[in-house]
N, C-alpha and C positions, 0 to 999 in steps of 0.2 A: 723362546728358549730353544737353542740348538746345540747338539753335540758337536765336538770338533771334527767329526768325520761324517756329518749329516750330508746326504745327497751323493756320497761317493759310492757309485754303483758296485765296484768290486767288493767293498767292505760290507755293504748291505746284502749282497748276494751270499757272501760267506756267512753272515749272520743267519740267513734263511736256511742254508745248508746245515749249520750246526744245530739249529733249532729242530729240524725235522728228522735228521738221520738217526739220532740215538734210539728213540722208541720204535721207529719203523724197522730198524735192523734188529733190535732186541726182540720184537714180537715174533720174528722168524728164527731167532737164535735160541729161544727158550726150550725147545723140544729136548735136546740132549742134556740141558742143564737142570731140568725140572727134578729129576731124582735127587741130585746133589742138594738143591735148595730145600726140597721137602725133608730130606733126612736131617740136615743141619738145623733147620728151624722147627722140626717136630710137626710138620704138616703132612696130611694125607695127600695122595695124588688127586683126589677129588677136590680137596680144598685148593690146591694149586690150580686146578682146571677152572674152578669158580673164580679165583682171583684173576686169571687171564681173561675170562669172560667179562668180568666187571671192568677191567682195564679197557677192553675193546668197546664195551658199552660207553665208558667215559669218552673214548675217542669219537664215537658216533654222536653223542649228546653235545660234545664240545663244538661241533660244526654249527649247530643251531644257536647255542649260547653266544658264540663269537659274533654272529650276525646281529643279535639283539644288543650286545654290548656296543658294537660299532655304531649302531643307530643313536644311542643315548649318551655315550661316554667318549671322552677324548681317546682316540684309537691307539696312538703311540704310548700313551700312559698305561693303557691296559696291556700293551705288548710287554712292558717292563714287569707288570704284575704277573702275567703269564710266565715270563722267564724266571722270576723269583720262585714261583710255585713249582716249576719244572725242576729247578735246582733242589728245592726242598724234597720233592718226591724222589729224585734220583739219589740223594744222600740217604734218605730213609731206607730205600731198598738196599743200597750198598752196605749200610751199617746195621741192617736189621738183626736184632737179637731174639725176636719173637715173631710169630705170624702177623700180629697186628701191625707192626712197623712195616713189614714187607707189603702187606695188602694195601694199606693206606698209601704207601709210597708208589706202588706200581699203578694203582688206579689214578693217582695224580699225574703220573707220567703219561698215561693214555689221554686223560682229559686235557692236559696242558699242551700236548703235541698238536691236537686238532685245533685248539684255541689259537696257537701260534701259526698254524698252517693257514687258517682263514684270515687271520689278522695281518700276517706278514707277506704272503705270496701275492695277493691282488695288487698291493701298492708296487711291488717289484715289476708287475706286468704293465701297469698303466701310468706310473709316475715318471717314467723315463722315455727318452726319444724312441721312435719306432725301430731304429737300427739296433737297439738293445734287446728287442723282443726275441730275436733268434737265440741269443745266449740264454735268455730267461727260459725259453721253451726247452732247451737242452738241459739246463740245470734242474728244472722241474721234473723232467722225465727221469733223470739219473737219481735225484733225491728220493722220489717216491718209490721207484721200482728197483733202482740199483741198490739202495739200502736194504730193501726186503730180500733181493736176490743174494746179497752177501750174508744174510742172516745165518743160513745153515753152515756156511764155512766158519764164520766167527764163533758160532756156538760149538762147532766141532773142535776147533782149536782150544777153546776154553775147557770144554768137557774132557779133552784128552789129558789135561793136567789135573783132572779130578778136583776142580774148584769152580767157583762162580763169581766170587767177590771182585777179583781184578777187573773183569769185564764191566761190572756195574760201577766201579769207581772210575773207569775210563769214560763211561757214559755220563757220570756226574760231572767229570771235568769238561766234557764237550758242552754240556748244558750250561755250565758256569761261563765258558767262553762265549756262548751265544748271548747270555745275559750281559756280559761286559760289552760285546759288540752292539747290542741294542741300546745301551747307554751312550756309547760313543757316536752312534748314528742317529741319536734322538732328534726328531723334528716334530714338534707338536702339531697334531692334526685334529681339527674340530670334529665333533660327532656328525654323522651323516644326516641325521634327522632328530635333533634333540627334543623337539616337541611332539614327535610321533608316539603313538600308543605302545605300551608293552604288551606283547602278544602272549599273555599268560597261558592261553589254551595251547598254542603251539609249543611253548616251553614245557608245559606239563605233559602233553602227549608224547613229545620226543623223549623226555626223561623216563616216564613210566614205561613207554613202549620199548625203548632200547634196553633198559635195565631188566625188564621182565623177559624179553626175548633172549637176551644173551645169558641170563641166569638159567633159563630153561634149557638152552642148547648145551651149556656147560655141565648140566646134570646128566647128560646122556652117556658120560663116561662110565657111570656105575648104575644107571637106572634104565629101565626099558622105556621105549619111546612113549608107550601108552600110560606110563606111570603119571598120575596127576601132578606130581611135583615137577615133572619135566615137560609134559605135553601142554598143560594148562598155561604156564607162563610163556612158553615158546609161542604157541598159537595166539594167545591173548595179546602178547607184545607185538607180534606181527600185525594183528588187527588194529591196534592202536596206532602203529606207524602208518598204516593205510589211511586211517581216519585223519591223521595229521596232514597228509597230502590232500585229502578231500577238503579239509577245513581251509587249508591255504589256497586251494583253487577257488573256493567260493567266497572267501573273506573279502571285504571291501578294503581293508588295510592289511594285506598279507605281509608277514615277515619274510617269507621266501617267495621267489618269483615263479611259482609253479604254473600259473595260467599263461604267462608269457613264454614258457618253455614248451607249451603244448602246440607245436607246429612240426612240420616234417623233418627238418634237418636236426634240431636238437633231440627230438624223440628217438630218431634212428641212431644217433650217436650215443645217447645215454643207454639205450637198450643193448647196444653192442658192448659198451663199457661194463655194464653190470654183468652180462654173461661172461665176458672175458675175465673179470675179477673173480667171479664165483668159480669158474672152471679151473683157472690157473692155480689159485690158492688151494683149492680142494685136491687137485692132482698132485701138487707138491706135498701136501700134508699126507695124503694116502700113501704115496710111494716112500716117503720118509719113515712112516710108521711101519710099513711092511718090511723095509730093508734094515731097520734098526737092529734086529737080533743077529744079522748076518755080517755087519761091518762095524769097525770101530767108529766112534763119533767123527774123528778127523777124516777118515777115509770116506765116510758117508757124506760129510759136508763138501769135500772136494768134488764129489760126483755132481754136485749142483752148481759148481763154479761157472760152467758154461752159461748158466742163466744170467749171471751178471754180465758176461761178455755180450750176450744177446741184447740185454737192456742198454748197454753203452752204445752198441752199433746202431740200434734203432733211434736212440736219442740224437746221435750225430746226424743221421739221415733226416730225422724229423725237423732239425734246424733248417734244412734246405727246402722241404716240401710244404711246411705249414702255411706259407704265404702263396701257395699255388693251388690250382684246382685238384692237384694230386692228393691233397689232404684227405679227400673223401675216399679215394681208392686205397690210400695208405692204411686206413682202418680195416678195410676188407682184406687186404693182403695180410695184415697182422692177425686177423681172425683165422685165415687159412694156415698161417704158421702155427698158431695155437692148436688148431685141430690136428695138424700133422704131429706136433709134439706129443699130444695125448695119445695118438695112435701108436707112435713109436714106444712110448712108455708102457703101453698096454699090449705090446706085441709078444711078450713072453710072460708066463706065470710060473714062479714068481718073477718080478722084474729083474733084469740083468743089469749089472753096473754100467757096461758100455752103452746099453740102450737108454739108461737113465741119463747119462751124460749128454747124449745126442738129444734126447727128448727135452731135457731141461734147457738146453741152448735154444731149441725151437720155441719153447714156451716163453723164454726171455724175450726173444724177438717179437713173438705174438703179443704179449702183454704191453711191451714198450711201444708197439705200433698201434695200439687200439685205445687204451684208457685215457692217457693224456691228450692224444689227438681228439678224442670225443669231447673232452673239456673245451678245446678250442672251437670245435664245431658248434657246440652249444653256446659258448661265449660270443662268437662272432654273430650269432643270430639275435643277440640283444645289444643294447648300448653298453659300452665298456664301463660306464658308471655302475652297472649292475653285476659286474663280473664276480664280486665277492659273494653275492647271493647265489649266483649260478654255481660257483665253486662249492659252496656249502651244500647245495642240493645233491650235486654229483658225489661229493665225498661221503655224505650221509648214506646215500643209496649204495655206493661202492662198499662201504664198511659193513652195512647190513648184509649185502649179498656175499661178500667174501668171508666174513667171520661167522655167519650163521649157517651157511650151507655146508661148509667144511666139517663141522662137528656132526651134522646129520649124516653126511656121506661116510665119515669115519665109523659112525654107529652101524650103518648099512654094511660096511666092509667087515665089521666084527661079528655080525649076526646073520648075514645072508650067505648062503652057499655052504660048501663043505669045509670051509676053513678060511683063514685070513687071506691066503693067496687068491682063492676063488672069489671071496667077498670083495677084495681090492679090485679085482678085474671087473666085477659087476659095477662097482662104484665109479671106476674110471670110464666105463661106457656111459654112465650118466653124465660125467664131465664132458665127454665127447658130444653127447646130445645137447647139453647146455651151450657149448661153443658153436655147434652147427646152428642151433636156434638163433643165437645172436647174429651170426652172419646172414642167415636167410631173412630174418625179420628186418635187419638193417636195410638190406637191398629192397625188400618188399615195401618198406615205408617210402623209400625214394620213388619207387614205381607208382604206388597209389597216390603219392603226393604230386605226381605230374612233373617231376624233375627231369627235364630232357637234356639240359646241359649243366654239367657240374660247375657251380659258381666259384669264382676266385675272390677271396676276401679283400675288401678295400681296407687295408690295415690302417693307413693314415686317417681315413675318414672315421673308422671305428675308434681309434685312439683319441679322436676329438671329443668323444663322449656324447654326441648329439644324435648319432644314427648308428644302426647296426652295421656290421661289416659286410653283410649281404642280405638278400631277400630270401626268407624261408617260407615256402608255400604253406597254407593251412593244412592241417592233418587231413588226409584223405581228400585232398583238393580235387583230384580227378573226378570224384563223384559228388562234388558240392558246387553250389552256385557262388557261394562267398569264398573267394580265393585268398582273401587277406587274413593273415593270422592276427591275433590280438597281441598288442605290446602293452601289457598291463603290469607295471612294476613301479610303484610310487617311489 
């Protein structure tokens, strides 16, 4: 069974864009809209914060669920199910008349976006000829970070009209268009491993860990960090997520390819990506919160428009460097731009509008040049048939790093120092430290891994699915006798 537009790359790529952009943009646009939503639906700001936290938890959990479904169920059929649920969730939020409708709808939006991300993006990477990979790399970069970068502007425009429903209805319309395109491009795909076991332990640890950790972080808006209702679920959830990765590393039949990723190149790339995501999201959240009382929502959103420009520029450049050895240095350059952006934002207290504009542009360049390139560094280190699992691991860790650290740093900004301006300055220095750590650790892993010459990916070989795109030395290979990493991903 095939849809009339099955296999048409432009239409499939458009479907992926429409599936990913709505929630990713909305997650960054909610800030100025939160008071309007809370007032109309009779919700407290704490309830809105918990709702956002649970939607982010749904996004994180969905990365693992999507991999498990892909192993046991026809993948394109599930893609249609995910699209239907995304439409339902989007309509519920847009038409919400009480808190329950909005909460259920928004959590569905978060969950289904990551389900669609893991189900739809890997086929776009590996199911088409290698010459399409450049366009896919650009689309992926713009989708994930361009949408997030546009969030403050979109939210500011909507908040300036003192409403919120029009934006949510537009998002529902985009989600419906993604569903229609998924039907038109339908091409039945068999399960990856229909006889494989269901990893109940991984699913349970991921669900409990993410829900608990994000719930605890969302409580920091109105509770002290050491309050048991905030601290216990936050730290307990993080512990469960760590146990998840340990379990997947030691399991004989892992759902996620953790053991295969423990070699020099993917570890360096993933560390850089996690630090970049955590530092960038936190820096944007901190400055948005600090400047909100001083600017109108539209004016404030426009200050962050250069971030979108930076993301577009890096996506275009990435399309030319991802097949060369410059891919490795591109990540380092991105981290340096990110560091510079945070320094510029933190150059005055309180932050100034001009400096925020310059800093957001630098951060846009930095994030665009670091996170998605890290995905390709990790992906080229394994066979292309495992790119879905690699993508799931990176997105899970990116979501946890970005959406958990930001609330903690917002809490620090509000409670440390002589006021919000001084507290924001302190928290931004922490963001600076995180980004510097990502750059230094990334380089250090290459050094202790004995990487003397930066490898160029063999894209055609990798697309064949039988071999990695390059050789990645074992972790700390310079100090070990066994130089070969494990490639263990059934």
